[in-house]
N, CA and C atoms of all chains as a GROMACS GRO file, in nm:
protein
  621
    1MET      N    1   3.037   1.318   0.138
    1MET     CA    2   2.945   1.386   0.229
    1MET      C    3   2.918   1.526   0.178
    2PRO      N    4   2.798   1.577   0.198
    2PRO     CA    5   2.771   1.714   0.153
    2PRO      C    6   2.849   1.814   0.238
    3ASP      N    7   2.885   1.926   0.177
    3ASP     CA    8   2.962   2.025   0.253
    3ASP      C    9   2.872   2.107   0.345
    4THR      N   10   2.739   2.090   0.326
    4THR     CA   11   2.647   2.174   0.400
    4THR      C   12   2.609   2.116   0.536
    5TYR      N   13   2.606   1.984   0.545
    5TYR     CA   14   2.560   1.925   0.670
    5TYR      C   15   2.629   1.792   0.695
    6PRO      N   16   2.756   1.798   0.727
    6PRO     CA   17   2.828   1.672   0.744
    6PRO      C   18   2.791   1.601   0.874
    7HIS      N   19   2.742   1.481   0.863
    7HIS     CA   20   2.716   1.402   0.984
    7HIS      C   21   2.708   1.256   0.943
    8ALA      N   22   2.752   1.170   1.033
    8ALA     CA   23   2.752   1.028   1.002
    8ALA      C   24   2.620   0.964   1.041
    9THR      N   25   2.557   1.016   1.144
    9THR     CA   26   2.429   0.961   1.188
    9THR      C   27   2.329   1.075   1.196
   10THR      N   28   2.203   1.041   1.217
   10THR     CA   29   2.101   1.146   1.227
   10THR      C   30   2.054   1.162   1.371
   11ASP      N   31   2.115   1.089   1.463
   11ASP     CA   32   2.065   1.092   1.600
   11ASP      C   33   2.090   1.225   1.671
   12ASP      N   34   2.182   1.306   1.615
   12ASP     CA   35   2.214   1.433   1.681
   12ASP      C   36   2.128   1.548   1.626
   13LEU      N   37   2.037   1.518   1.533
   13LEU     CA   38   1.955   1.624   1.475
   13LEU      C   39   1.829   1.646   1.558
   14PRO      N   40   1.778   1.770   1.559
   14PRO     CA   41   1.659   1.797   1.640
   14PRO      C   42   1.531   1.753   1.570
   15ARG      N   43   1.526   1.625   1.530
   15ARG     CA   44   1.410   1.576   1.459
   15ARG      C   45   1.290   1.565   1.553
   16ALA      N   46   1.170   1.577   1.496
   16ALA     CA   47   1.050   1.557   1.576
   16ALA      C   48   1.035   1.408   1.605
   17MET      N   49   0.971   1.376   1.714
   17MET     CA   50   0.961   1.237   1.762
   17MET      C   51   0.901   1.141   1.659
   18HIS      N   52   0.802   1.191   1.580
   18HIS     CA   53   0.736   1.104   1.483
   18HIS      C   54   0.816   1.088   1.354
   19ASP      N   55   0.919   1.170   1.334
   19ASP     CA   56   0.994   1.173   1.207
   19ASP      C   57   1.100   1.063   1.212
   20LEU      N   58   1.050   0.937   1.202
   20LEU     CA   59   1.134   0.821   1.230
   20LEU      C   60   1.219   0.776   1.113
   21GLY      N   61   1.178   0.811   0.990
   21GLY     CA   62   1.252   0.764   0.872
   21GLY      C   63   1.398   0.800   0.881
   22GLY      N   64   1.486   0.702   0.863
   22GLY     CA   65   1.628   0.732   0.862
   22GLY      C   66   1.691   0.750   0.998
   23ALA      N   67   1.611   0.737   1.105
   23ALA     CA   68   1.670   0.751   1.238
   23ALA      C   69   1.755   0.626   1.267
   24THR      N   70   1.878   0.647   1.300
   24THR     CA   71   1.973   0.537   1.319
   24THR      C   72   1.926   0.439   1.426
   25LYS      N   73   1.855   0.493   1.524
   25LYS     CA   74   1.802   0.413   1.633
   25LYS      C   75   1.723   0.290   1.583
   26PHE      N   76   1.656   0.305   1.468
   26PHE     CA   77   1.570   0.197   1.419
   26PHE      C   78   1.635   0.115   1.309
   27MET      N   79   1.764   0.142   1.282
   27MET     CA   80   1.830   0.084   1.167
   27MET      C   81   1.830  -0.069   1.169
   28CYS      N   82   1.844  -0.127   1.286
   28CYS     CA   83   1.861  -0.273   1.295
   28CYS      C   84   1.731  -0.346   1.325
   29GLU      N   85   1.621  -0.275   1.336
   29GLU     CA   86   1.494  -0.341   1.367
   29GLU      C   87   1.417  -0.370   1.240
   30PRO      N   88   1.382  -0.497   1.217
   30PRO     CA   89   1.305  -0.527   1.096
   30PRO      C   90   1.168  -0.461   1.101
   31VAL      N   91   1.119  -0.419   0.986
   31VAL     CA   92   0.988  -0.355   0.979
   31VAL      C   93   0.882  -0.463   0.962
   32ASP      N   94   0.777  -0.456   1.042
   32ASP     CA   95   0.667  -0.552   1.035
   32ASP      C   96   0.578  -0.514   0.916
   33ILE      N   97   0.584  -0.593   0.812
   33ILE     CA   98   0.505  -0.562   0.692
   33ILE      C   99   0.391  -0.661   0.670
   34GLU      N  100   0.365  -0.744   0.772
   34GLU     CA  101   0.253  -0.838   0.762
   34GLU      C  102   0.121  -0.762   0.765
   35PRO      N  103   0.022  -0.804   0.685
   35PRO     CA  104  -0.109  -0.737   0.692
   35PRO      C  105  -0.174  -0.763   0.828
   36HIS      N  106  -0.243  -0.661   0.879
   36HIS     CA  107  -0.311  -0.676   1.007
   36HIS      C  108  -0.462  -0.672   0.983
   37ALA      N  109  -0.535  -0.758   1.053
   37ALA     CA  110  -0.681  -0.755   1.043
   37ALA      C  111  -0.732  -0.631   1.116
   38LEU      N  112  -0.830  -0.564   1.058
   38LEU     CA  113  -0.887  -0.446   1.122
   38LEU      C  114  -0.993  -0.488   1.223
   39THR      N  115  -0.990  -0.425   1.339
   39THR     CA  116  -1.094  -0.451   1.439
   39THR      C  117  -1.215  -0.362   1.410
   40ASP      N  118  -1.327  -0.390   1.479
   40ASP     CA  119  -1.444  -0.302   1.466
   40ASP      C  120  -1.409  -0.160   1.509
   41PHE      N  121  -1.327  -0.150   1.614
   41PHE     CA  122  -1.284  -0.018   1.661
   41PHE      C  123  -1.210   0.057   1.549
   42ASP      N  124  -1.116  -0.013   1.485
   42ASP     CA  125  -1.038   0.050   1.377
   42ASP      C  126  -1.131   0.103   1.268
   43LYS      N  127  -1.229   0.020   1.230
   43LYS     CA  128  -1.320   0.059   1.121
   43LYS      C  129  -1.407   0.177   1.162
   44GLU      N  130  -1.450   0.178   1.288
   44GLU     CA  131  -1.534   0.290   1.335
   44GLU      C  132  -1.455   0.420   1.335
   45VAL      N  133  -1.328   0.412   1.377
   45VAL     CA  134  -1.246   0.535   1.379
   45VAL      C  135  -1.225   0.584   1.236
   46ASP      N  136  -1.200   0.492   1.144
   46ASP     CA  137  -1.180   0.529   1.004
   46ASP      C  138  -1.307   0.594   0.947
   47ALA      N  139  -1.422   0.534   0.980
   47ALA     CA  140  -1.549   0.589   0.932
   47ALA      C  141  -1.573   0.730   0.988
   48LEU      N  142  -1.541   0.746   1.114
   48LEU     CA  143  -1.558   0.878   1.178
   48LEU      C  144  -1.471   0.982   1.107
   49ARG      N  145  -1.349   0.944   1.077
   49ARG     CA  146  -1.257   1.038   1.010
   49ARG      C  147  -1.311   1.074   0.871
   50GLN      N  148  -1.367   0.976   0.803
   50GLN     CA  149  -1.421   1.004   0.670
   50GLN      C  150  -1.540   1.100   0.677
   51ILE      N  151  -1.625   1.081   0.778
   51ILE     CA  152  -1.741   1.171   0.794
   51ILE      C  153  -1.692   1.313   0.824
   52LEU      N  154  -1.593   1.324   0.913
   52LEU     CA  155  -1.541   1.457   0.948
   52LEU      C  156  -1.481   1.526   0.826
   53GLY      N  157  -1.418   1.446   0.738
   53GLY     CA  158  -1.361   1.502   0.615
   53GLY      C  159  -1.471   1.545   0.519
   54ALA      N  160  -1.571   1.458   0.499
   54ALA     CA  161  -1.680   1.486   0.405
   54ALA      C  162  -1.759   1.609   0.448
   55ARG      N  163  -1.770   1.627   0.579
   55ARG     CA  164  -1.845   1.744   0.631
   55ARG      C  165  -1.755   1.865   0.651
   56LYS      N  166  -1.629   1.855   0.606
   56LYS     CA  167  -1.533   1.968   0.613
   56LYS      C  168  -1.511   2.015   0.757
   57ILE      N  169  -1.515   1.921   0.849
   57ILE     CA  170  -1.490   1.958   0.989
   57ILE      C  171  -1.342   1.939   1.023
   58MET      N  172  -1.282   1.832   0.963
   58MET     CA  173  -1.142   1.804   0.993
   58MET      C  174  -1.080   1.728   0.876
   59GLY      N  175  -0.969   1.778   0.823
   59GLY     CA  176  -0.902   1.716   0.709
   59GLY      C  177  -0.791   1.620   0.750
   60VAL      N  178  -0.740   1.543   0.653
   60VAL     CA  179  -0.634   1.446   0.684
   60VAL      C  180  -0.505   1.513   0.730
   61ASP      N  181  -0.480   1.634   0.679
   61ASP     CA  182  -0.356   1.702   0.720
   61ASP      C  183  -0.366   1.744   0.867
   62GLU      N  184  -0.487   1.782   0.908
   62GLU     CA  185  -0.508   1.812   1.050
   62GLU      C  186  -0.495   1.686   1.135
   63LEU      N  187  -0.544   1.574   1.079
   63LEU     CA  188  -0.530   1.447   1.150
   63LEU      C  189  -0.382   1.419   1.177
   64ARG      N  190  -0.301   1.437   1.072
   64ARG     CA  191  -0.158   1.409   1.088
   64ARG      C  192  -0.093   1.505   1.186
   65ARG      N  193  -0.127   1.634   1.176
   65ARG     CA  194  -0.067   1.732   1.267
   65ARG      C  195  -0.097   1.696   1.412
   66CYS      N  196  -0.221   1.656   1.440
   66CYS     CA  197  -0.258   1.626   1.578
   66CYS      C  198  -0.203   1.491   1.625
   67ILE      N  199  -0.178   1.398   1.531
   67ILE     CA  200  -0.108   1.274   1.568
   67ILE      C  201   0.035   1.309   1.610
   68GLU      N  202   0.096   1.396   1.531
   68GLU     CA  203   0.236   1.433   1.559
   68GLU      C  204   0.251   1.511   1.688
   69ALA      N  205   0.140   1.568   1.736
   69ALA     CA  206   0.145   1.648   1.859
   69ALA      C  207   0.118   1.563   1.983
   70ILE      N  208   0.089   1.434   1.965
   70ILE     CA  209   0.065   1.347   2.082
   70ILE      C  210   0.196   1.337   2.161
   71PRO      N  211   0.191   1.355   2.292
   71PRO     CA  212   0.315   1.343   2.371
   71PRO      C  213   0.384   1.208   2.347
   72GLU      N  214   0.516   1.209   2.347
   72GLU     CA  215   0.594   1.094   2.302
   72GLU      C  216   0.557   0.963   2.374
   73ALA      N  217   0.538   0.969   2.506
   73ALA     CA  218   0.507   0.846   2.580
   73ALA      C  219   0.379   0.782   2.527
   74ASP      N  220   0.277   0.866   2.499
   74ASP     CA  221   0.151   0.814   2.446
   74ASP      C  222   0.168   0.772   2.300
   75TYR      N  223   0.243   0.851   2.224
   75TYR     CA  224   0.263   0.822   2.082
   75TYR      C  225   0.323   0.683   2.063
   76LEU      N  226   0.420   0.649   2.146
   76LEU     CA  227   0.488   0.520   2.131
   76LEU      C  228   0.403   0.404   2.183
   77ARG      N  229   0.307   0.435   2.270
   77ARG     CA  230   0.226   0.331   2.334
   77ARG      C  231   0.100   0.300   2.252
   78LEU      N  232   0.042   0.401   2.189
   78LEU     CA  233  -0.089   0.386   2.124
   78LEU      C  234  -0.078   0.312   1.991
   79SER      N  235  -0.183   0.232   1.961
   79SER     CA  236  -0.189   0.165   1.832
   79SER      C  237  -0.223   0.268   1.724
   80TYR      N  238  -0.213   0.223   1.598
   80TYR     CA  239  -0.235   0.312   1.484
   80TYR      C  240  -0.367   0.388   1.494
   81TYR      N  241  -0.479   0.317   1.512
   81TYR     CA  242  -0.608   0.384   1.515
   81TYR      C  243  -0.636   0.451   1.650
   82ARG      N  244  -0.567   0.409   1.755
   82ARG     CA  245  -0.582   0.483   1.881
   82ARG      C  246  -0.513   0.619   1.869
   83LYS      N  247  -0.405   0.625   1.791
   83LYS     CA  248  -0.346   0.756   1.762
   83LYS      C  249  -0.446   0.842   1.686
   84TRP      N  250  -0.519   0.782   1.592
   84TRP     CA  251  -0.620   0.857   1.515
   84TRP      C  252  -0.727   0.914   1.605
   85ILE      N  253  -0.783   0.830   1.696
   85ILE     CA  254  -0.895   0.878   1.778
   85ILE      C  255  -0.846   0.983   1.877
   86ARG      N  256  -0.720   0.967   1.923
   86ARG     CA  257  -0.662   1.070   2.011
   86ARG      C  258  -0.649   1.202   1.934
   87SER      N  259  -0.600   1.193   1.810
   87SER     CA  260  -0.583   1.312   1.726
   87SER      C  261  -0.718   1.379   1.698
   88ILE      N  262  -0.817   1.298   1.662
   88ILE     CA  263  -0.951   1.352   1.632
   88ILE      C  264  -1.008   1.420   1.755
   89THR      N  265  -0.997   1.355   1.870
   89THR     CA  266  -1.051   1.411   1.994
   89THR      C  267  -0.984   1.544   2.027
   90ASP      N  268  -0.849   1.546   2.022
   90ASP     CA  269  -0.777   1.670   2.053
   90ASP      C  270  -0.817   1.783   1.957
   91ASN      N  271  -0.830   1.748   1.828
   91ASN     CA  272  -0.864   1.849   1.728
   91ASN      C  273  -1.004   1.906   1.751
   92LEU      N  274  -1.100   1.819   1.778
   92LEU     CA  275  -1.238   1.866   1.796
   92LEU      C  276  -1.252   1.945   1.926
   93LEU      N  277  -1.173   1.908   2.028
   93LEU     CA  278  -1.171   1.989   2.152
   93LEU      C  279  -1.113   2.127   2.123
   94GLN      N  280  -1.001   2.130   2.047
   94GLN     CA  281  -0.938   2.259   2.012
   94GLN      C  282  -1.035   2.348   1.936
   95LYS      N  283  -1.115   2.286   1.848
   95LYS     CA  284  -1.208   2.363   1.765
   95LYS      C  285  -1.336   2.399   1.839
   96GLY      N  286  -1.355   2.342   1.955
   96GLY     CA  287  -1.476   2.371   2.031
   96GLY      C  288  -1.598   2.299   1.978
   97VAL      N  289  -1.577   2.190   1.900
   97VAL     CA  290  -1.692   2.113   1.851
   97VAL      C  291  -1.766   2.051   1.969
   98PHE      N  292  -1.690   2.009   2.068
   98PHE     CA  293  -1.749   1.971   2.198
   98PHE      C  294  -1.648   2.007   2.307
   99THR      N  295  -1.697   2.013   2.431
   99THR     CA  296  -1.609   2.048   2.542
   99THR      C  297  -1.562   1.921   2.613
  100GLU      N  298  -1.461   1.940   2.696
  100GLU     CA  299  -1.409   1.826   2.771
  100GLU      C  300  -1.518   1.769   2.864
  101ALA      N  301  -1.598   1.859   2.920
  101ALA     CA  302  -1.706   1.814   3.011
  101ALA      C  303  -1.808   1.731   2.933
  102GLU      N  304  -1.842   1.775   2.812
  102GLU     CA  305  -1.938   1.700   2.729
  102GLU      C  306  -1.882   1.564   2.691
  103LEU      N  307  -1.754   1.563   2.658
  103LEU     CA  308  -1.689   1.436   2.621
  103LEU      C  309  -1.692   1.339   2.740
  104ARG      N  310  -1.658   1.391   2.857
  104ARG     CA  311  -1.655   1.306   2.976
  104ARG      C  312  -1.794   1.253   3.007
  105ALA      N  313  -1.894   1.338   2.994
  105ALA     CA  314  -2.032   1.296   3.022
  105ALA      C  315  -2.074   1.185   2.926
  106GLU      N  316  -2.039   1.197   2.798
  106GLU     CA  317  -2.074   1.095   2.699
  106GLU      C  318  -2.005   0.963   2.730
  107LEU      N  319  -1.875   0.971   2.768
  107LEU     CA  320  -1.800   0.850   2.798
  107LEU      C  321  -1.858   0.779   2.921
  108GLU      N  322  -1.904   0.857   3.017
  108GLU     CA  323  -1.960   0.796   3.138
  108GLU      C  324  -2.097   0.734   3.111
  109ARG      N  325  -2.169   0.793   3.015
  109ARG     CA  326  -2.298   0.736   2.977
  109ARG      C  327  -2.282   0.600   2.909
  110GLY      N  328  -2.162   0.582   2.844
  110GLY     CA  329  -2.128   0.454   2.783
  110GLY      C  330  -2.193   0.429   2.649
  111MET      N  331   0.849   2.734  -1.107
  111MET     CA  332   0.859   2.588  -1.129
  111MET      C  333   1.005   2.549  -1.154
  112LEU      N  334   1.053   2.452  -1.083
  112LEU     CA  335   1.191   2.406  -1.102
  112LEU      C  336   1.197   2.312  -1.223
  113ALA      N  337   1.306   2.323  -1.300
  113ALA     CA  338   1.321   2.240  -1.419
  113ALA      C  339   1.367   2.099  -1.382
  114LEU      N  340   1.333   2.004  -1.470
  114LEU     CA  341   1.388   1.869  -1.452
  114LEU      C  342   1.539   1.879  -1.460
  115GLY      N  343   1.607   1.812  -1.370
  115GLY     CA  344   1.753   1.818  -1.368
  115GLY      C  345   1.808   1.932  -1.285
  116ALA      N  346   1.723   2.017  -1.232
  116ALA     CA  347   1.771   2.128  -1.149
  116ALA      C  348   1.838   2.074  -1.023
  117GLN      N  349   1.953   2.132  -0.992
  117GLN     CA  350   2.021   2.094  -0.868
  117GLN      C  351   1.967   2.181  -0.756
  118VAL      N  352   1.932   2.117  -0.648
  118VAL     CA  353   1.868   2.189  -0.538
  118VAL      C  354   1.932   2.154  -0.404
  119LEU      N  355   1.913   2.247  -0.310
  119LEU     CA  356   1.956   2.226  -0.172
  119LEU      C  357   1.830   2.225  -0.087
  120VAL      N  358   1.813   2.119  -0.007
  120VAL     CA  359   1.699   2.116   0.085
  120VAL      C  360   1.730   2.211   0.200
  121LYS      N  361   1.639   2.301   0.230
  121LYS     CA  362   1.664   2.401   0.334
  121LYS      C  363   1.701   2.335   0.466
  122ASN      N  364   1.802   2.391   0.527
  122ASN     CA  365   1.847   2.339   0.656
  122ASN      C  366   1.770   2.412   0.766
  123ASP      N  367   1.638   2.388   0.766
  123ASP     CA  368   1.549   2.462   0.854
  123ASP      C  369   1.480   2.362   0.947
  124TRP      N  370   1.455   2.402   1.069
  124TRP     CA  371   1.399   2.310   1.170
  124TRP      C  372   1.279   2.374   1.240
  125PRO      N  373   1.166   2.386   1.166
  125PRO     CA  374   1.048   2.449   1.225
  125PRO      C  375   0.999   2.378   1.351
  126GLU      N  376   1.028   2.247   1.360
  126GLU     CA  377   0.980   2.173   1.477
  126GLU      C  378   1.045   2.221   1.606
  127THR      N  379   1.156   2.297   1.595
  127THR     CA  380   1.220   2.350   1.716
  127THR      C  381   1.158   2.484   1.757
  128ARG      N  382   1.067   2.535   1.671
  128ARG     CA  383   1.013   2.670   1.697
  128ARG      C  384   0.866   2.667   1.741
  129GLY      N  385   0.804   2.550   1.746
  129GLY     CA  386   0.664   2.544   1.789
  129GLY      C  387   0.584   2.445   1.709
  130PRO      N  388   0.452   2.443   1.732
  130PRO     CA  389   0.367   2.346   1.662
  130PRO      C  390   0.375   2.364   1.510
  131CYS      N  391   0.391   2.254   1.440
  131CYS     CA  392   0.398   2.260   1.294
  131CYS      C  393   0.367   2.122   1.237
  132HIS      N  394   0.343   2.119   1.106
  132HIS     CA  395   0.331   1.991   1.035
  132HIS      C  396   0.409   2.007   0.906
  133ILE      N  397   0.515   1.930   0.890
  133ILE     CA  398   0.599   1.944   0.770
  133ILE      C  399   0.620   1.807   0.708
  134ARG      N  400   0.647   1.807   0.577
  134ARG     CA  401   0.660   1.682   0.503
  134ARG      C  402   0.803   1.657   0.455
  135THR      N  403   0.896   1.732   0.508
  135THR     CA  404   1.036   1.716   0.466
  135THR      C  405   1.111   1.640   0.575
  136PRO      N  406   1.154   1.515   0.546
  136PRO     CA  407   1.215   1.436   0.653
  136PRO      C  408   1.345   1.499   0.706
  137HIS      N  409   1.371   1.473   0.833
  137HIS     CA  410   1.486   1.538   0.899
  137HIS      C  411   1.617   1.505   0.830
  138TYR      N  412   1.628   1.381   0.776
  138TYR     CA  413   1.759   1.336   0.729
  138TYR      C  414   1.802   1.398   0.596
  139LEU      N  415   1.712   1.477   0.534
  139LEU     CA  416   1.748   1.540   0.406
  139LEU      C  417   1.781   1.688   0.419
  140ARG      N  418   1.756   1.745   0.535
  140ARG     CA  419   1.774   1.891   0.547
  140ARG      C  420   1.922   1.926   0.533
  141GLY      N  421   1.948   2.022   0.446
  141GLY     CA  422   2.086   2.064   0.422
  141GLY      C  423   2.157   1.980   0.317
  142HIS      N  424   2.086   1.881   0.258
  142HIS     CA  425   2.148   1.796   0.156
  142HIS      C  426   2.114   1.844   0.015
  143ARG      N  427   2.203   1.812  -0.079
  143ARG     CA  428   2.181   1.848  -0.218
  143ARG      C  429   2.116   1.732  -0.293
  144GLY      N  430   2.028   1.767  -0.388
  144GLY     CA  431   1.964   1.665  -0.470
  144GLY      C  432   1.936   1.720  -0.609
  145VAL      N  433   1.869   1.638  -0.691
  145VAL     CA  434   1.838   1.676  -0.828
  145VAL      C  435   1.688   1.650  -0.852
  146VAL      N  436   1.620   1.748  -0.912
  146VAL     CA  437   1.478   1.733  -0.945
  146VAL      C  438   1.464   1.633  -1.060
  147VAL      N  439   1.388   1.526  -1.039
  147VAL     CA  440   1.374   1.425  -1.146
  147VAL      C  441   1.229   1.407  -1.192
  148ARG      N  442   1.132   1.466  -1.122
  148ARG     CA  443   0.993   1.452  -1.165
  148ARG      C  444   0.912   1.569  -1.109
  149GLN      N  445   0.821   1.620  -1.193
  149GLN     CA  446   0.731   1.727  -1.148
  149GLN      C  447   0.592   1.668  -1.133
  150PHE      N  448   0.532   1.687  -1.017
  150PHE     CA  449   0.401   1.626  -0.990
  150PHE      C  450   0.285   1.723  -1.004
  151GLY      N  451   0.312   1.852  -1.032
  151GLY     CA  452   0.206   1.952  -1.028
  151GLY      C  453   0.204   2.018  -0.892
  152ALA      N  454   0.104   2.105  -0.870
  152ALA     CA  455   0.100   2.181  -0.745
  152ALA      C  456  -0.018   2.137  -0.658
  153TYR      N  457   0.003   2.136  -0.529
  153TYR     CA  458  -0.098   2.093  -0.432
  153TYR      C  459  -0.106   2.194  -0.318
  154PRO      N  460  -0.225   2.209  -0.258
  154PRO     CA  461  -0.237   2.301  -0.144
  154PRO      C  462  -0.133   2.267  -0.037
  155ASN      N  463  -0.068   2.369   0.014
  155ASN     CA  464   0.040   2.348   0.110
  155ASN      C  465  -0.009   2.275   0.235
  156PRO      N  466   0.040   2.152   0.258
  156PRO     CA  467  -0.009   2.074   0.373
  156PRO      C  468   0.026   2.139   0.507
  157GLU      N  469   0.129   2.225   0.506
  157GLU     CA  470   0.168   2.291   0.631
  157GLU      C  471   0.059   2.387   0.678
  158ASP      N  472  -0.019   2.441   0.582
  158ASP     CA  473  -0.134   2.526   0.616
  158ASP      C  474  -0.260   2.443   0.636
  159LEU      N  475  -0.281   2.343   0.549
  159LEU     CA  476  -0.399   2.257   0.564
  159LEU      C  477  -0.402   2.193   0.702
  160ALA      N  478  -0.285   2.164   0.755
  160ALA     CA  479  -0.276   2.098   0.886
  160ALA      C  480  -0.335   2.182   0.997
  161PHE      N  481  -0.344   2.315   0.973
  161PHE     CA  482  -0.401   2.404   1.074
  161PHE      C  483  -0.533   2.464   1.024
  162ALA      N  484  -0.590   2.402   0.918
  162ALA     CA  485  -0.717   2.448   0.859
  162ALA      C  486  -0.707   2.594   0.815
  163ARG      N  487  -0.586   2.634   0.769
  163ARG     CA  488  -0.568   2.770   0.717
  163ARG      C  489  -0.583   2.767   0.565
  164PRO      N  490  -0.613   2.881   0.501
  164PRO     CA  491  -0.613   2.884   0.354
  164PRO      C  492  -0.476   2.838   0.305
  165ALA      N  493  -0.475   2.750   0.204
  165ALA     CA  494  -0.349   2.687   0.161
  165ALA      C  495  -0.326   2.711   0.012
  166ALA      N  496  -0.223   2.788  -0.020
  166ALA     CA  497  -0.188   2.814  -0.160
  166ALA      C  498  -0.124   2.689  -0.221
  167PRO      N  499  -0.148   2.666  -0.353
  167PRO     CA  500  -0.085   2.551  -0.417
  167PRO      C  501   0.067   2.569  -0.424
  168VAL      N  502   0.140   2.461  -0.398
  168VAL     CA  503   0.286   2.462  -0.403
  168VAL      C  504   0.330   2.346  -0.492
  169PRO      N  505   0.421   2.370  -0.588
  169PRO     CA  506   0.469   2.259  -0.672
  169PRO      C  507   0.538   2.151  -0.588
  170LEU      N  508   0.513   2.026  -0.631
  170LEU     CA  509   0.572   1.911  -0.561
  170LEU      C  510   0.662   1.837  -0.660
  171TYR      N  511   0.777   1.791  -0.610
  171TYR     CA  512   0.875   1.725  -0.698
  171TYR      C  513   0.923   1.594  -0.638
  172HIS      N  514   0.971   1.506  -0.726
  172HIS     CA  515   1.054   1.396  -0.682
  172HIS      C  516   1.198   1.445  -0.690
  173VAL      N  517   1.266   1.439  -0.579
  173VAL     CA  518   1.406   1.482  -0.576
  173VAL      C  519   1.491   1.358  -0.548
  174ALA      N  520   1.594   1.339  -0.631
  174ALA     CA  521   1.684   1.224  -0.614
  174ALA      C  522   1.807   1.268  -0.534
  175PHE      N  523   1.847   1.183  -0.440
  175PHE     CA  524   1.964   1.211  -0.357
  175PHE      C  525   2.064   1.099  -0.373
  176SER      N  526   2.190   1.133  -0.351
  176SER     CA  527   2.292   1.030  -0.350
  176SER      C  528   2.278   0.952  -0.220
  177ARG      N  529   2.243   0.824  -0.234
  177ARG     CA  530   2.220   0.743  -0.115
  177ARG      C  531   2.346   0.739  -0.027
  178ARG      N  532   2.462   0.738  -0.094
  178ARG     CA  533   2.588   0.730  -0.021
  178ARG      C  534   2.612   0.854   0.068
  179ASP      N  535   2.561   0.969   0.021
  179ASP     CA  536   2.575   1.092   0.101
  179ASP      C  537   2.492   1.086   0.228
  180ILE      N  538   2.374   1.022   0.216
  180ILE     CA  539   2.280   1.024   0.328
  180ILE      C  540   2.311   0.910   0.425
  181TRP      N  541   2.320   0.788   0.369
  181TRP     CA  542   2.350   0.671   0.451
  181TRP      C  543   2.469   0.598   0.389
  182PRO      N  544   2.582   0.597   0.458
  182PRO     CA  545   2.702   0.534   0.402
  182PRO      C  546   2.684   0.383   0.381
  183GLU      N  547   2.598   0.318   0.460
  183GLU     CA  548   2.577   0.175   0.444
  183GLU      C  549   2.482   0.150   0.327
  184GLY      N  550   2.458   0.026   0.291
  184GLY     CA  551   2.364  -0.004   0.183
  184GLY      C  552   2.435  -0.029   0.052
  185SER      N  553   2.354  -0.058  -0.050
  185SER     CA  554   2.408  -0.094  -0.180
  185SER      C  555   2.410   0.027  -0.272
  186ASP      N  556   2.506   0.033  -0.362
  186ASP     CA  557   2.513   0.144  -0.457
  186ASP      C  558   2.397   0.141  -0.555
  187ARG      N  559   2.325   0.027  -0.563
  187ARG     CA  560   2.209   0.021  -0.653
  187ARG      C  561   2.086   0.084  -0.590
  188ASP      N  562   2.093   0.109  -0.458
  188ASP     CA  563   1.979   0.172  -0.390
  188ASP      C  564   1.958   0.312  -0.446
  189GLU      N  565   1.829   0.347  -0.459
  189GLU     CA  566   1.795   0.478  -0.509
  189GLU      C  567   1.718   0.552  -0.400
  190LEU      N  568   1.744   0.678  -0.382
  190LEU     CA  569   1.673   0.755  -0.280
  190LEU      C  570   1.597   0.868  -0.348
  191LEU      N  571   1.464   0.850  -0.360
  191LEU     CA  572   1.377   0.948  -0.424
  191LEU      C  573   1.276   0.994  -0.320
  192VAL      N  574   1.264   1.124  -0.301
  192VAL     CA  575   1.173   1.174  -0.199
  192VAL      C  576   1.088   1.287  -0.256
  193GLU      N  577   0.960   1.286  -0.221
  193GLU     CA  578   0.869   1.394  -0.262
  193GLU      C  579   0.894   1.515  -0.172
  194ILE      N  580   0.923   1.629  -0.234
  194ILE     CA  581   0.951   1.750  -0.156
  194ILE      C  582   0.881   1.870  -0.222
  195TYR      N  583   0.820   1.951  -0.138
  195TYR     CA  584   0.754   2.072  -0.187
  195TYR      C  585   0.856   2.181  -0.216
  196GLU      N  586   0.818   2.266  -0.315
  196GLU     CA  587   0.912   2.365  -0.368
  196GLU      C  588   0.965   2.462  -0.262
  197HIS      N  589   0.882   2.500  -0.166
  197HIS     CA  590   0.930   2.600  -0.070
  197HIS      C  591   1.039   2.546   0.022
  198TRP      N  592   1.066   2.416   0.013
  198TRP     CA  593   1.178   2.359   0.090
  198TRP      C  594   1.306   2.351   0.008
  199LEU      N  595   1.298   2.387  -0.120
  199LEU     CA  596   1.413   2.368  -0.210
  199LEU      C  597   1.472   2.501  -0.253
  200GLU      N  598   1.605   2.508  -0.250
  200GLU     CA  599   1.675   2.625  -0.303
  200GLU      C  600   1.756   2.581  -0.422
  201PRO      N  601   1.734   2.644  -0.542
  201PRO     CA  602   1.814   2.606  -0.659
  201PRO      C  603   1.960   2.641  -0.635
  202THR      N  604   2.048   2.549  -0.672
  202THR     CA  605   2.191   2.575  -0.652
  202THR      C  606   2.267   2.582  -0.782
  203GLY      N  607   2.200   2.558  -0.896
  203GLY     CA  608   2.272   2.562  -1.022
  203GLY      C  609   2.176   2.538  -1.136
  204ALA      N  610   2.228   2.546  -1.257
  204ALA     CA  611   2.145   2.525  -1.376
  204ALA      C  612   2.110   2.378  -1.388
  205ALA      N  613   2.013   2.348  -1.473
  205ALA     CA  614   1.976   2.210  -1.501
  205ALA      C  615   2.098   2.136  -1.552
  206SER      N  616   2.118   2.014  -1.501
  206SER     CA  617   2.237   1.940  -1.539
  206SER      C  618   2.211   1.852  -1.660
  207ARG      N  619   2.087   1.843  -1.704
  207ARG     CA  620   2.060   1.765  -1.824
  207ARG      C  621   1.931   1.812  -1.886
   0.00000   0.00000   0.00000
């Protein structure tokens, strides 16, 4: 064991919720490595992210930061691309690209 | 720039306890010793890019860790190689090879 940080497990460390690698809690759960088919929703979110990147509005590192900032209950519940759209929405609201009222009005218009 | 074979200590720092941040150093390596085995060049610091701030290039390395030190279970043939940015590494000694 290193003399700098002796510990048998990592569960006692103040890790961030998304920093799952090596967390003992997940040690016995097999990882699902089967390929998943992408839905139209998934593809649209991916396309949106690419446009935001190409137009220098939001980068992938910002995407990751805002995914990591999703409250834990939502983070564990949301699918991969739903985390993306949540992150994109939060980021664009923070930047003032649109307001919450504008977003709500658009969603109600359908 | 750290030399190949340089022995390093991953900073035992926990920015996530101090407020919003985005870091690429996994929790289970903080405070552990490793060896630099590959130099990847320098990339804009993702910790700044994550907040759309100007990001200075930071050298990125493959650092090898003793798997047994990190996780006592597993096989001795397992290799633990992790990409870590230079500002997370403190040199602890001369190059070992």
